[in-house]
N, CA, C and O atoms as a printed pandas DataFrame, in Angstrom:
     atom_number atom_name residue_name chain_id  residue_number  x_coord  y_coord  z_coord
0              1         N          MET        A               1  -11.032   -4.918 -182.330
1              2        CA          MET        A               1  -11.260   -6.009 -181.592
2              3         C          MET        A               1  -10.538   -7.297 -182.045
3              4         O          MET        A               1  -10.334   -8.231 -181.269
4              5         N          GLU        A               2  -10.196   -7.298 -183.226
5              6        CA          GLU        A               2   -9.607   -8.642 -183.754
6              7         C          GLU        A               2   -8.172   -8.579 -183.300
7              8         O          GLU        A               2   -7.530   -9.621 -183.165
8              9         N          GLN        A               3   -7.760   -7.652 -183.112
9             10        CA          GLN        A               3   -6.177   -7.571 -182.647
10            11         C          GLN        A               3   -6.107   -7.935 -181.182
11            12         O          GLN        A               3   -5.021   -8.183 -180.659
12            13         N          HIS        A               4   -7.153   -7.968 -180.563
13            14        CA          HIS        A               4   -7.161   -8.373 -178.871
14            15         C          HIS        A               4   -7.168   -9.943 -179.034
15            16         O          HIS        A               4   -6.487  -10.592 -178.240
16            17         N          TYR        A               5   -7.801  -10.518 -179.891
17            18        CA          TYR        A               5   -7.820  -12.161 -180.124
18            19         C          TYR        A               5   -6.593  -12.639 -180.817
19            20         O          TYR        A               5   -6.424  -13.856 -180.892
20            21         N          GLN        A               6   -5.667  -11.781 -181.362
21            22        CA          GLN        A               6   -4.501  -12.097 -181.745
22            23         C          GLN        A               6   -3.382  -11.862 -180.690
23            24         O          GLN        A               6   -2.290  -12.406 -180.851
24            25         N          ILE        A               7   -3.593  -11.171 -179.757
25            26        CA          ILE        A               7   -2.925  -11.049 -178.470
26            27         C          ILE        A               7   -2.878  -12.494 -177.668
27            28         O          ILE        A               7   -1.935  -13.178 -177.270
28            29         N          LEU        A               8   -4.204  -12.642 -177.613
29            30        CA          LEU        A               8   -4.534  -13.719 -176.313
30            31         C          LEU        A               8   -4.688  -14.966 -177.243
31            32         O          LEU        A               8   -5.716  -14.980 -177.921
32            33         N          LYS        A               9   -3.712  -16.150 -177.397
33            34        CA          LYS        A               9   -3.619  -17.324 -178.078
34            35         C          LYS        A               9   -4.802  -18.300 -177.465
35            36         O          LYS        A               9   -5.793  -18.672 -178.093
36            37         N          LYS        A              10   -4.514  -18.594 -176.251
37            38        CA          LYS        A              10   -5.248  -19.484 -175.616
38            39         C          LYS        A              10   -5.089  -19.569 -174.152
39            40         O          LYS        A              10   -3.980  -19.445 -173.631
40            41         N          PRO        A              11   -6.137  -19.771 -173.491
41            42        CA          PRO        A              11   -5.988  -19.974 -171.811
42            43         C          PRO        A              11   -5.300  -21.144 -171.399
43            44         O          PRO        A              11   -5.534  -22.260 -171.863
44            45         N          LEU        A              12   -4.534  -20.918 -170.614
45            46        CA          LEU        A              12   -3.700  -22.376 -170.175
46            47         C          LEU        A              12   -4.230  -23.056 -169.034
47            48         O          LEU        A              12   -4.144  -22.558 -167.911
48            49         N          VAL        A              13   -4.802  -24.219 -169.259
49            50        CA          VAL        A              13   -5.585  -24.825 -168.140
50            51         C          VAL        A              13   -4.426  -25.841 -167.407
51            52         O          VAL        A              13   -4.224  -26.907 -167.987
52            53         N          THR        A              14   -3.903  -25.653 -166.561
53            54        CA          THR        A              14   -2.864  -26.581 -165.897
54            55         C          THR        A              14   -2.953  -26.767 -164.243
55            56         O          THR        A              14   -3.296  -25.797 -163.567
56            57         N          GLU        A              15   -2.701  -27.778 -163.742
57            58        CA          GLU        A              15   -2.791  -27.868 -162.293
58            59         C          GLU        A              15   -2.569  -26.615 -161.539
59            60         O          GLU        A              15   -3.308  -26.009 -160.764
60            61         N          LYS        A              16   -1.080  -26.317 -162.055
61            62        CA          LYS        A              16   -0.700  -24.956 -161.017
62            63         C          LYS        A              16   -1.613  -23.788 -161.488
63            64         O          LYS        A              16   -1.997  -22.947 -160.675
64            65         N          GLY        A              17   -1.950  -23.737 -162.764
65            66        CA          GLY        A              17   -2.915  -22.510 -163.187
66            67         C          GLY        A              17   -4.354  -22.437 -162.311
67            68         O          GLY        A              17   -4.958  -21.416 -161.982
68            69         N          THR        A              18   -4.690  -23.750 -162.054
69            70        CA          THR        A              18   -6.188  -23.829 -161.190
70            71         C          THR        A              18   -5.889  -23.342 -159.970
71            72         O          THR        A              18   -6.633  -22.513 -159.445
72            73         N          ILE        A              19   -4.621  -23.850 -159.282
73            74        CA          ILE        A              19   -4.525  -23.642 -157.860
74            75         C          ILE        A              19   -4.348  -22.154 -157.806
75            76         O          ILE        A              19   -4.730  -21.572 -156.791
76            77         N          MET        A              20   -3.845  -21.520 -158.728
77            78        CA          MET        A              20   -3.316  -20.108 -158.597
78            79         C          MET        A              20   -4.621  -19.400 -158.610
79            80         O          MET        A              20   -4.862  -18.566 -157.737
80            81         N          GLN        A              21   -5.608  -19.721 -159.687
81            82        CA          GLN        A              21   -6.757  -19.297 -159.783
82            83         C          GLN        A              21   -7.836  -19.414 -158.694
83            84         O          GLN        A              21   -8.845  -18.708 -158.705
84            85         N          GLN        A              22   -7.566  -20.387 -157.703
85            86        CA          GLN        A              22   -8.591  -20.488 -156.771
86            87         C          GLN        A              22   -7.862  -19.860 -155.755
87            88         O          GLN        A              22   -8.617  -19.237 -155.009
88            89         N          GLU        A              23   -6.824  -19.794 -155.479
89            90        CA          GLU        A              23   -6.085  -19.162 -154.061
90            91         C          GLU        A              23   -5.638  -17.461 -154.304
91            92         O          GLU        A              23   -5.584  -16.703 -153.336
92            93         N          THR        A              24   -5.361  -17.029 -155.592
93            94        CA          THR        A              24   -4.903  -15.652 -155.654
94            95         C          THR        A              24   -5.494  -14.826 -156.649
95            96         O          THR        A              24   -5.077  -13.714 -156.970
96            97         N          ASN        A              25   -6.865  -15.639 -157.310
97            98        CA          ASN        A              25   -7.603  -14.916 -158.584
98            99         C          ASN        A              25   -6.707  -14.485 -159.685
99           100         O          ASN        A              25   -6.860  -13.380 -160.203
100          101         N          ARG        A              26   -5.831  -15.262 -160.043
101          102        CA          ARG        A              26   -4.739  -15.163 -161.305
102          103         C          ARG        A              26   -5.057  -16.094 -162.166
103          104         O          ARG        A              26   -5.323  -17.230 -161.774
104          105         N          VAL        A              27   -5.082  -15.732 -163.569
105          106        CA          VAL        A              27   -5.464  -16.628 -164.489
106          107         C          VAL        A              27   -4.392  -16.800 -165.511
107          108         O          VAL        A              27   -3.748  -15.767 -165.692
108          109         N          LEU        A              28   -4.021  -17.834 -166.236
109          110        CA          LEU        A              28   -2.671  -17.836 -167.108
110          111         C          LEU        A              28   -3.486  -18.011 -168.549
111          112         O          LEU        A              28   -4.590  -18.537 -168.696
112          113         N          PHE        A              29   -2.718  -17.482 -169.469
113          114        CA          PHE        A              29   -2.656  -17.347 -171.026
114          115         C          PHE        A              29   -1.584  -17.518 -171.748
115          116         O          PHE        A              29   -0.525  -17.056 -171.323
116          117         N          SER        A              30   -1.624  -18.285 -173.112
117          118        CA          SER        A              30   -0.493  -18.309 -173.888
118          119         C          SER        A              30   -0.835  -17.107 -174.472
119          120         O          SER        A              30   -2.037  -16.850 -174.529
120          121         N          VAL        A              31    0.108  -16.160 -175.005
121          122        CA          VAL        A              31   -0.056  -15.023 -175.557
122          123         C          VAL        A              31    0.874  -14.797 -176.720
123          124         O          VAL        A              31    1.707  -15.693 -176.858
124          125         N          HIS        A              32    0.928  -13.825 -177.574
125          126        CA          HIS        A              32    1.898  -13.590 -178.828
126          127         C          HIS        A              32    3.059  -13.276 -178.191
127          128         O          HIS        A              32    3.018  -12.512 -177.227
128          129         N          PRO        A              33    4.137  -13.761 -178.588
129          130        CA          PRO        A              33    5.387  -13.374 -178.140
130          131         C          PRO        A              33    5.959  -11.940 -178.215
131          132         O          PRO        A              33    6.885  -11.591 -177.483
132          133         N          ASP        A              34    5.417  -11.168 -179.064
133          134        CA          ASP        A              34    5.571   -9.716 -179.208
134          135         C          ASP        A              34    4.598   -8.886 -178.353
135          136         O          ASP        A              34    4.594   -7.658 -178.436
136          137         N          ALA        A              35    3.956   -9.410 -177.711
137          138        CA          ALA        A              35    2.662   -8.799 -176.964
138          139         C          ALA        A              35    3.369   -8.009 -175.621
139          140         O          ALA        A              35    4.325   -8.547 -175.062
140          141         N          ASN        A              36    2.996   -7.091 -175.284
141          142        CA          ASN        A              36    3.920   -6.355 -173.968
142          143         C          ASN        A              36    2.608   -6.635 -173.079
143          144         O          ASN        A              36    1.548   -7.157 -173.423
144          145         N          LYS        A              37    3.039   -6.083 -171.721
145          146        CA          LYS        A              37    1.953   -6.345 -170.578
146          147         C          LYS        A              37    0.822   -5.213 -170.654
147          148         O          LYS        A              37   -0.231   -5.453 -170.061
148          149         N          ILE        A              38    0.950   -4.066 -171.299
149          150        CA          ILE        A              38    0.146   -3.197 -171.517
150          151         C          ILE        A              38   -1.099   -3.604 -172.358
151          152         O          ILE        A              38   -2.258   -3.341 -172.036
152          153         N          GLN        A              39   -0.706   -4.296 -173.503
153          154        CA          GLN        A              39   -1.576   -4.825 -174.647
154          155         C          GLN        A              39   -2.102   -6.174 -174.155
155          156         O          GLN        A              39   -3.200   -6.489 -174.615
156          157         N          ILE        A              40   -1.613   -6.898 -173.437
157          158        CA          ILE        A              40   -2.160   -8.200 -172.889
158          159         C          ILE        A              40   -3.305   -7.524 -171.829
159          160         O          ILE        A              40   -4.467   -7.913 -171.946
160          161         N          LYS        A              41   -2.987   -6.555 -170.839
161          162        CA          LYS        A              41   -3.990   -6.343 -170.195
162          163         C          LYS        A              41   -4.998   -5.651 -170.810
163          164         O          LYS        A              41   -6.069   -5.985 -170.303
164          165         N          ASN        A              42   -5.135   -4.847 -171.664
165          166        CA          ASN        A              42   -6.123   -4.317 -172.322
166          167         C          ASN        A              42   -6.973   -5.544 -173.145
167          168         O          ASN        A              42   -8.202   -5.613 -173.127
168          169         N          ALA        A              43   -6.193   -6.389 -173.783
169          170        CA          ALA        A              43   -6.880   -7.305 -174.407
170          171         C          ALA        A              43   -7.721   -8.213 -173.582
171          172         O          ALA        A              43   -8.705   -8.738 -174.103
172          173         N          ILE        A              44   -7.398   -8.458 -172.261
173          174        CA          ILE        A              44   -8.169   -9.302 -171.301
174          175         C          ILE        A              44   -9.118   -8.487 -170.675
175          176         O          ILE        A              44  -10.131   -9.061 -170.276
176          177         N          GLU        A              45   -9.032   -7.368 -170.510
177          178        CA          GLU        A              45  -10.304   -6.450 -170.179
178          179         C          GLU        A              45  -11.524   -6.277 -171.192
179          180         O          GLU        A              45  -12.731   -6.361 -170.967
180          181         N          LYS        A              46  -10.886   -6.026 -172.297
181          182        CA          LYS        A              46  -12.089   -5.926 -173.519
182          183         C          LYS        A              46  -12.546   -7.169 -173.707
183          184         O          LYS        A              46  -13.776   -7.161 -173.687
184          185         N          ILE        A              47  -12.068   -8.295 -173.892
185          186        CA          ILE        A              47  -12.720   -9.531 -174.282
186          187         C          ILE        A              47  -13.551  -10.051 -172.982
187          188         O          ILE        A              47  -14.756  -10.228 -173.158
188          189         N          PHE        A              48  -13.061  -10.288 -171.811
189          190        CA          PHE        A              48  -13.540  -10.847 -170.779
190          191         C          PHE        A              48  -14.517   -9.687 -169.874
191          192         O          PHE        A              48  -15.291   -9.967 -168.958
192          193         N          ASP        A              49  -14.323   -8.798 -170.239
193          194        CA          ASP        A              49  -15.091   -7.620 -169.485
194          195         C          ASP        A              49  -14.722   -7.808 -167.852
195          196         O          ASP        A              49  -15.631   -7.897 -167.026
196          197         N          VAL        A              50  -13.435   -7.856 -167.502
197          198        CA          VAL        A              50  -13.102   -7.911 -166.003
198          199         C          VAL        A              50  -11.749   -6.767 -165.757
199          200         O          VAL        A              50  -11.072   -6.372 -166.706
200          201         N          THR        A              51  -11.556   -6.418 -164.606
201          202        CA          THR        A              51  -10.688   -5.440 -164.233
202          203         C          THR        A              51   -9.047   -6.279 -163.969
203          204         O          THR        A              51   -8.974   -7.012 -162.982
204          205         N          VAL        A              52   -8.186   -6.175 -164.594
205          206        CA          VAL        A              52   -6.682   -6.572 -164.380
206          207         C          VAL        A              52   -5.968   -5.627 -163.572
207          208         O          VAL        A              52   -5.848   -4.422 -163.795
208          209         N          LEU        A              53   -5.454   -6.362 -162.504
209          210        CA          LEU        A              53   -4.590   -5.292 -161.768
210          211         C          LEU        A              53   -3.131   -5.127 -162.066
211          212         O          LEU        A              53   -2.503   -4.069 -162.017
212          213         N          SER        A              54   -2.611   -6.486 -162.427
213          214        CA          SER        A              54   -1.110   -6.505 -162.994
214          215         C          SER        A              54   -1.088   -7.824 -163.731
215          216         O          SER        A              54   -1.737   -8.833 -163.458
216          217         N          VAL        A              55   -0.181   -7.627 -164.764
217          218        CA          VAL        A              55    0.246   -8.686 -165.632
218          219         C          VAL        A              55    1.676   -9.087 -165.403
219          220         O          VAL        A              55    2.502   -8.184 -165.269
220          221         N          ASN        A              56    2.099  -10.472 -165.336
221          222        CA          ASN        A              56    3.471  -10.835 -165.039
222          223         C          ASN        A              56    3.448  -11.732 -166.334
223          224         O          ASN        A              56    2.451  -12.356 -166.696
224          225         N          THR        A              57    4.859  -11.726 -167.100
225          226        CA          THR        A              57    4.985  -12.373 -168.290
226          227         C          THR        A              57    6.183  -13.402 -168.297
227          228         O          THR        A              57    7.234  -13.103 -167.729
228          229         N          VAL        A              58    6.037  -14.520 -168.889
229          230        CA          VAL        A              58    7.627  -15.255 -168.805
230          231         C          VAL        A              58    7.641  -15.837 -170.511
231          232         O          VAL        A              58    6.734  -16.219 -171.251
232          233         N          ASN        A              59    8.718  -15.731 -170.645
233          234        CA          ASN        A              59    9.185  -16.336 -171.975
234          235         C          ASN        A              59    9.704  -17.752 -171.779
235          236         O          ASN        A              59   10.709  -18.089 -171.153
236          237         N          VAL        A              60    8.769  -18.576 -172.477
237          238        CA          VAL        A              60    9.163  -20.094 -172.238
238          239         C          VAL        A              60    9.991  -20.607 -173.519
239          240         O          VAL        A              60    9.479  -20.570 -174.638
240          241         N          LYS        A              61   11.072  -21.005 -173.338
241          242        CA          LYS        A              61   12.095  -21.596 -174.427
242          243         C          LYS        A              61   11.628  -22.861 -174.832
243          244         O          LYS        A              61   11.102  -23.589 -173.989
244          245         N          GLY        A              62   11.767  -23.300 -176.233
245          246        CA          GLY        A              62   11.370  -24.302 -176.758
246          247         C          GLY        A              62   12.161  -25.708 -176.419
247          248         O          GLY        A              62   13.365  -25.545 -176.222
248          249         N          LYS        A              63   11.717  -26.962 -176.327
249          250        CA          LYS        A              63   12.510  -27.910 -175.874
250          251         C          LYS        A              63   12.951  -28.586 -177.052
251          252         O          LYS        A              63   12.517  -28.213 -178.142
252          253         N          GLN        A              64   13.912  -29.710 -176.955
253          254        CA          GLN        A              64   14.187  -30.542 -177.914
254          255         C          GLN        A              64   13.325  -31.741 -178.113
255          256         O          GLN        A              64   13.052  -32.235 -177.019
256          257         N          ARG        A              65   12.800  -32.382 -179.106
257          258        CA          ARG        A              65   11.958  -33.143 -179.444
258          259         C          ARG        A              65   12.536  -34.053 -180.555
259          260         O          ARG        A              65   13.086  -33.569 -181.544
260          261         N          ARG        A              66   12.360  -35.724 -180.315
261          262        CA          ARG        A              66   12.614  -36.361 -181.434
262          263         C          ARG        A              66   11.586  -36.723 -182.322
263          264         O          ARG        A              66   10.512  -37.093 -181.848
264          265         N          PHE        A              67   11.755  -36.673 -183.549
265          266        CA          PHE        A              67   10.915  -36.966 -184.876
266          267         C          PHE        A              67   11.670  -38.208 -185.409
267          268         O          PHE        A              67   12.631  -38.132 -186.175
268          269         N          GLY        A              68   11.204  -39.225 -184.986
269          270        CA          GLY        A              68   12.037  -40.200 -185.761
270          271         C          GLY        A              68   13.550  -40.383 -185.696
271          272         O          GLY        A              68   14.016  -40.741 -184.614
272          273         N          ARG        A              69   14.202  -40.221 -186.514
273          274        CA          ARG        A              69   15.661  -40.351 -186.477
274          275         C          ARG        A              69   16.146  -38.894 -186.049
275          276         O          ARG        A              69   16.981  -38.834 -185.147
276          277         N          SER        A              70   15.697  -37.749 -186.613
277          278        CA          SER        A              70   15.745  -36.375 -186.483
278          279         C          SER        A              70   15.466  -35.812 -185.325
279          280         O          SER        A              70   14.584  -36.339 -184.647
280          281         N          ILE        A              71   16.137  -34.630 -184.831
281          282        CA          ILE        A              71   15.843  -33.972 -183.633
282          283         C          ILE        A              71   15.431  -32.720 -184.041
283          284         O          ILE        A              71   16.085  -32.126 -184.898
284          285         N          GLY        A              72   14.270  -32.147 -183.465
285          286        CA          GLY        A              72   13.940  -30.872 -183.729
286          287         C          GLY        A              72   13.759  -29.926 -182.335
287          288         O          GLY        A              72   14.089  -30.287 -181.205
288          289         N          ILE        A              73   13.218  -28.763 -182.659
289          290        CA          ILE        A              73   13.016  -28.097 -181.478
290          291         C          ILE        A              73   11.562  -27.254 -181.558
291          292         O          ILE        A              73   11.157  -26.530 -182.467
292          293         N          THR        A              74   10.951  -27.591 -180.339
293          294        CA          THR        A              74    9.603  -26.843 -180.467
294          295         C          THR        A              74    9.713  -25.379 -180.239
295          296         O          THR        A              74   10.713  -24.910 -179.695
296          297         N          LYS        A              75    8.546  -24.509 -180.706
297          298        CA          LYS        A              75    8.712  -22.943 -180.714
298          299         C          LYS        A              75    8.803  -22.440 -179.194
299          300         O          LYS        A              75    8.396  -22.994 -178.173
300          301         N          ASN        A              76    9.358  -21.409 -179.337
301          302        CA          ASN        A              76    9.616  -20.761 -178.168
302          303         C          ASN        A              76    8.312  -19.941 -177.939
303          304         O          ASN        A              76    7.817  -19.523 -178.986
304          305         N          TRP        A              77    7.579  -19.588 -176.670
305          306        CA          TRP        A              77    6.219  -19.160 -176.644
306          307         C          TRP        A              77    6.504  -18.030 -175.420
307          308         O          TRP        A              77    7.588  -17.819 -174.876
308          309         N          LYS        A              78    5.326  -17.424 -175.172
309          310        CA          LYS        A              78    5.040  -16.631 -174.046
310          311         C          LYS        A              78    3.873  -16.815 -173.265
311          312         O          LYS        A              78    2.827  -16.999 -173.887
312          313         N          LYS        A              79    3.835  -16.800 -171.790
313          314        CA          LYS        A              79    2.894  -17.094 -170.742
314          315         C          LYS        A              79    2.974  -15.734 -170.310
315          316         O          LYS        A              79    3.944  -14.978 -170.251
316          317         N          ALA        A              80    1.303  -15.501 -169.905
317          318        CA          ALA        A              80    0.996  -14.352 -169.080
318          319         C          ALA        A              80    0.123  -14.876 -167.975
319          320         O          ALA        A              80   -0.814  -15.662 -168.113
320          321         N          TYR        A              81    0.646  -14.222 -166.625
321          322        CA          TYR        A              81   -0.080  -14.405 -165.580
322          323         C          TYR        A              81   -0.816  -13.118 -165.485
323          324         O          TYR        A              81   -0.220  -12.048 -165.603
324          325         N          ALA        A              82   -2.125  -13.195 -165.269
325          326        CA          ALA        A              82   -3.042  -12.012 -164.854
326          327         C          ALA        A              82   -3.729  -11.970 -163.664
327          328         O          ALA        A              82   -4.569  -12.841 -163.436
328          329         N          LEU        A              83   -3.485  -11.016 -162.793
329          330        CA          LEU        A              83   -4.223  -10.712 -161.506
330          331         C          LEU        A              83   -5.418   -9.957 -161.720
331          332         O          LEU        A              83   -5.434   -8.827 -162.207
332          333         N          LEU        A              84   -6.592  -10.719 -161.281
333          334        CA          LEU        A              84   -7.887  -10.029 -161.749
334          335         C          LEU        A              84   -8.380   -9.331 -160.276
335          336         O          LEU        A              84   -8.014   -9.883 -159.238
336          337         N          LYS        A              85   -9.012   -8.407 -160.228
337          338        CA          LYS        A              85   -9.433   -7.777 -159.095
338          339         C          LYS        A              85  -10.698   -8.776 -158.547
339          340         O          LYS        A              85  -11.391   -9.451 -159.309
340          341         N          ASP        A              86  -10.857   -8.731 -157.057
341          342        CA          ASP        A              86  -11.520   -9.514 -156.195
342          343         C          ASP        A              86  -13.071   -9.301 -156.713
343          344         O          ASP        A              86  -13.706   -8.257 -156.861
344          345         N          GLY        A              87  -13.430  -10.619 -156.924
345          346        CA          GLY        A              87  -14.897  -10.579 -157.253
346          347         C          GLY        A              87  -15.152  -10.896 -158.835
347          348         O          GLY        A              87  -16.168  -11.427 -159.285
348          349         N          ASP        A              88  -14.057  -10.475 -159.560
349          350        CA          ASP        A              88  -13.978  -10.949 -160.847
350          351         C          ASP        A              88  -13.571  -12.080 -161.247
351          352         O          ASP        A              88  -12.500  -12.507 -160.816
352          353         N          THR        A              89  -14.396  -12.883 -162.239
353          354        CA          THR        A              89  -13.776  -14.113 -162.611
354          355         C          THR        A              89  -13.945  -14.410 -164.229
355          356         O          THR        A              89  -14.722  -13.752 -164.921
356          357         N          ILE        A              90  -13.313  -15.236 -164.631
357          358        CA          ILE        A              90  -13.401  -15.626 -166.310
358          359         C          ILE        A              90  -14.103  -16.895 -166.517
359          360         O          ILE        A              90  -13.537  -17.963 -166.281
360          361         N          GLU        A              91  -15.220  -16.837 -166.915
361          362        CA          GLU        A              91  -15.823  -18.106 -167.198
362          363         C          GLU        A              91  -15.461  -19.323 -167.834
363          364         O          GLU        A              91  -15.979  -20.414 -167.597
364          365         N          LEU        A              92  -14.360  -19.049 -168.828
365          366        CA          LEU        A              92  -13.583  -20.247 -169.301
366          367         C          LEU        A              92  -13.067  -21.086 -168.160
367          368         O          LEU        A              92  -12.974  -22.304 -168.313
368          369         N          PHE        A              93  -12.705  -20.477 -166.961
369          370        CA          PHE        A              93  -12.142  -21.444 -166.031
370          371         C          PHE        A              93  -12.845  -21.759 -164.766
371          372         O          PHE        A              93  -12.245  -22.123 -163.755
372          373         N          GLU        A              94  -14.337  -21.587 -164.855
373          374        CA          GLU        A              94  -14.928  -22.250 -163.667
374          375         C          GLU        A              94  -15.235  -23.689 -164.174
375          376         O          GLU        A              94  -15.419  -24.104 -165.318
376          377         N          GLY        A              95  -15.234  -24.338 -162.938
377          378        CA          GLY        A              95  -15.664  -25.807 -162.973
378          379         C          GLY        A              95  -14.514  -26.642 -163.775
379          380         O          GLY        A              95  -14.726  -27.755 -164.255
380          381         N          VAL        A              96  -13.250  -25.945 -163.858
381          382        CA          VAL        A              96  -12.165  -26.768 -164.737
382          383         C          VAL        A              96  -11.422  -27.579 -163.504
383          384         O          VAL        A              96  -10.495  -28.352 -163.744
């Protein structure tokens, strides 16, 4: 069970994600960069007790940021879009 929490880092609450959740019943998560679609699907189903129909992933490249006089780069990360079965919802996203 603990490994499921390592795969899913945090839910992404964005304007685009909220619209997608209302219209197409998709939810967004920031996930571990090495996680694959099957692991992500299993983790969402076990933690939230919902049925996931499909998972799409996106590797997001880090951006350049200034820190005083020096320039640094933020970390690369992975985003997952999970399509839930009709009627299933995740309580974290309700009322957002």
